C-alpha positions in Angstrom: 7.2 -7.8 14.4 5.3 -10.7 13.1 7.0 -12.5 9.8 4.6 -11.5 7.5 5.7 -7.8 7.7 8.7 -8.7 5.7 6.8 -10.3 3.1 3.9 -7.7 3.0 6.7 -5.0 2.4 8.6 -6.6 -0.2 5.2 -7.0 -2.1 4.4 -3.4 -1.6 7.9 -2.2 -2.7 8.2 -4.3 -5.6 4.5 -3.0 -6.8 5.6 0.8 -6.3 8.2 2.9 -8.2 11.6 3.6 -6.8 10.6 7.5 -7.2 8.0 9.1 -9.6 6.0 13.0 -9.2 2.2 12.7 -8.9 0.5 16.0 -9.1 -1.7 14.7 -6.6 1.0 14.4 -3.7 4.2 15.6 -5.1 7.5 13.5 -5.5 7.0 9.9 -4.0 9.8 7.3 -3.4 8.5 3.9 -3.1 5.0 5.5 -2.7 6.0 7.8 0.1 4.1 10.7 -1.0 5.9 14.2 0.3 2.5 16.2 0.3 1.2 13.3 2.4 4.1 12.1 5.0 6.5 15.2 6.3 9.7 13.5 5.6 13.0 15.1 4.5 12.5 14.0 1.0 16.3 15.8 0.0 17.5 13.3 2.4 16.0 10.8 1.4 16.6 11.8 -2.9 20.4 12.3 -1.9 20.6 8.4 -0.6 22.6 6.9 -3.2 21.2 3.8 -4.0 18.1 1.9 -4.2 18.4 -0.3 -1.4 19.1 2.5 0.9 15.6 4.1 -0.2 14.1 0.8 0.3 15.7 0.1 3.3 13.9 3.6 4.4 10.6 3.0 2.7 10.7 -0.6 4.8 11.3 1.0 8.2 9.0 4.0 7.5 6.1 1.7 6.6 7.2 -0.4 9.6 6.2 2.7 11.7 3.3 4.5 9.7 1.4 1.7 8.3 2.1 -1.5 10.1 2.0 -0.3 13.5 -0.3 1.7 12.9 -2.9 0.0 11.4 -2.3 -2.9 14.2 -1.4 -5.4 11.2 0.5 -7.2 14.3 -2.6 -8.6 15.6 -4.5 -9.1 12.5 -4.8 -12.5 11.3 -2.7 -13.8 8.0 -3.6 -12.6 5.4 -5.4 -9.6 6.5 -2.6 -7.8 8.0 -0.9 -8.2 4.4 -4.4 -6.8 2.4 -4.9 -3.8 5.1 -1.0 -2.8 4.8 -1.2 -3.2 1.1 -4.5 -0.6 1.0 -3.4 1.7 3.4 0.1 2.5 1.5 -2.9 2.3 -2.0 -5.6 4.0 -1.8 -4.7 5.4 1.1 -5.3 5.1 5.2 -8.7 6.6 5.2 -9.6 3.6 2.9 -8.0 1.3 5.1 -9.4 2.4 8.2 -13.3 2.0 6.6 -12.7 -1.5 5.3 -11.2 -2.4 9.0 -14.5 -1.1 10.6 -16.6 -3.0 8.3 -15.3 -5.9 9.5 -14.3 -7.9 6.1 -13.2 -11.2 5.4 -9.7 -10.8 3.2 -11.3 -11.2 -0.3 -13.8 -9.2 0.6 -11.2 -6.3 1.7 -9.9 -6.7 -1.5 -13.2 -6.5 -3.1 -13.7 -3.4 -1.2 -11.0 -1.8 -2.5 -11.6 -2.3 -6.1 -14.6 -0.9 -5.4 -13.2 2.2 -4.0 -11.2 2.5 -7.5 -14.5 2.0 -9.2 -16.8 4.9 -7.3 -18.6 7.2 -9.2 -17.9 10.2 -6.4 -14.1 9.6 -7.5 -14.1 10.8 -11.1 -10.6 11.8 -11.2 -9.5 8.4 -10.5 -12.0 6.4 -13.3 -10.0 7.7 -16.3 -6.4 8.8 -14.1 -3.1 7.6 -15.2 -2.6 5.4 -12.5 -6.1 3.3 -12.8 -5.2 0.1 -14.4 -1.8 -0.5 -12.3 -4.2 0.1 -9.4 -6.9 -2.7 -10.6 -4.1 -4.8 -11.1 -2.4 -4.3 -8.3 -5.6 -5.4 -6.0 -6.0 -8.6 -8.3 -2.0 -9.8 -8.0 -2.7 -9.2 -4.3 -5.7 -11.6 -4.6 -3.8 -14.1 -6.7 -0.9 -14.2 -4.4 -2.7 -14.5 -1.4 -5.0 -17.4 -2.8 -1.6 -19.1 -4.2 -0.4 -19.2 -0.8 -3.3 -20.4 1.4 -4.0 -23.5 -1.1 -3.1 -26.6 0.7 
């Protein structure tokens, strides 16, 4: 496992709510939505501590996102950009960004464009839009800070 996975997953889990209900995705735990991922949510909700749920989410994201998107073979910071994009807005957008051969900063810009597309009107004035836009800006700032000599 590449050392940046831990950095990436901690960053993502800190941005996701521990649990929420999203009308499009159903119940979520740290961004894992029951309508998109067939996991045992009853078992997950029964876990008694935040640490247990974070550990579960970390293992899930390693298996379902980090490995499936080949993040171990992507250079830093593209590995983290692709990983976070696959979590939100989702795997389809992350695949499209990877296929375009963009730089990490271009990939973040493309993600911003996705949130603003006119063919996605439910996101334009949706309850989460500001948070999603802010998340990409924070990711850009964090990477830029780390890359400075």
